[in-house]
C-alpha positions in Angstrom: -15.0 15.9 -0.8 -12.2 13.8 -2.3 -11.3 16.6 -4.7 -11.1 19.0 -1.8 -8.8 16.5 0.0 -6.4 16.3 -2.9 -6.5 20.1 -3.5 -5.5 20.6 0.2 -2.6 18.2 -0.2 -1.3 20.2 -3.1 -1.9 23.5 -1.3 -0.2 22.5 1.9 2.7 20.6 0.3 3.2 23.1 -2.5 4.3 20.4 -4.9 3.9 16.7 -5.4 5.0 14.6 -2.5 8.4 12.7 -2.9 6.8 9.6 -1.5 3.9 8.3 0.5 4.2 6.3 3.8 2.0 3.2 4.2 1.5 1.8 7.7 -0.7 -1.0 9.0 -1.7 -4.5 8.0 -2.6 -3.8 4.4 0.7 -2.3 3.6 2.6 -4.9 5.5 0.7 -7.6 3.6 1.6 -5.9 0.2 5.2 -5.7 1.3 5.1 -9.4 2.1 3.3 -10.4 -1.1 5.6 -8.5 -3.4 8.5 -10.8 -2.5 6.8 -13.7 -4.2 5.4 -11.8 -7.2 7.8 -9.1 -8.3 11.0 -9.9 -10.2 13.1 -7.5 -8.1 11.2 -6.7 -4.8 12.6 -3.9 -2.6 11.7 -4.6 1.0 9.8 -1.7 2.5 9.4 0.1 -0.8 6.7 -0.2 -3.5 6.6 1.9 -6.7 3.3 2.6 -8.4 4.4 0.4 -11.2 5.0 -2.5 -8.7 1.7 -1.9 -7.1 0.0 -2.2 -10.5 1.8 -5.5 -11.1 0.6 -6.7 -7.6 -2.9 -5.7 -8.6 -2.8 -7.7 -11.8 -1.5 -10.8 -9.9 -4.1 -10.5 -7.2 -6.9 -9.9 -9.7 -6.1 -13.3 -11.2 -6.7 -15.1 -8.0 -9.7 -16.0 -5.9 -10.0 -15.1 -2.2 -9.3 -18.7 -1.3 -6.2 -18.7 -3.5 -4.9 -15.6 -1.8 -5.4 -17.3 1.6 -3.5 -20.3 0.4 -0.8 -18.6 -1.7 0.2 -16.0 0.9 -1.3 -17.3 4.1 -3.7 -14.4 4.3 -6.6 -14.3 6.8 -10.0 -14.4 5.2 -10.8 -10.8 6.2 -7.5 -9.6 4.5 -7.7 -11.9 1.4 -11.1 -10.5 0.4 -10.2 -6.8 0.6 -6.5 -6.7 -0.5 -7.3 -6.1 -4.1 -9.8 -3.3 -3.3 -7.1 -1.8 -1.1 -4.6 -1.9 -4.0 -7.0 -0.1 -6.3 -7.6 2.6 -3.7 -3.9 3.1 -3.1 -3.3 3.3 -6.8 -6.0 6.0 -7.1 -4.5 8.0 -4.2 -1.0 7.8 -5.6 -2.3 8.8 -9.0 -4.2 11.8 -7.7 -1.2 13.0 -5.6 1.2 12.3 -8.4 3.3 10.1 -6.1 5.2 7.1 -7.4 6.7 5.6 -4.3 5.3 4.2 -1.1 7.6 3.5 1.9 6.4 0.8 4.2 8.3 1.1 7.5 6.6 -2.0 9.1 5.4 -0.1 12.1 2.0 1.5 12.8 0.4 4.1 15.0 0.4 2.0 18.1 4.2 1.4 17.8 4.7 5.1 17.4 2.7 5.9 20.5 4.6 3.3 22.5 7.9 4.8 21.2 6.8 8.3 22.1 6.1 7.2 25.7 9.6 6.1 26.4 
């Protein structure tokens, strides 16, 4: 199934995407965390290289440390590293090196569309 998904992305897009868009709590959390880990964080933008650095930093911490270091809720602190690994995998498979994090999600988009 996942191979079919990536094949469809390549077929529809015709080339590798210029960037990915990450919305929701996980991406917002990664955008927040990067500011205390990366040497030159770019608000709202994560490169694949930056994401790998975040993964290394997070892998060196316990769930409790993630809660304390970045004020994460328990249900976010225990899944954030898994999310990083999944995002890395998707970026790798789509040959995408940049994620743009606009800080808004589906519900904000729906509200915007109703105005």
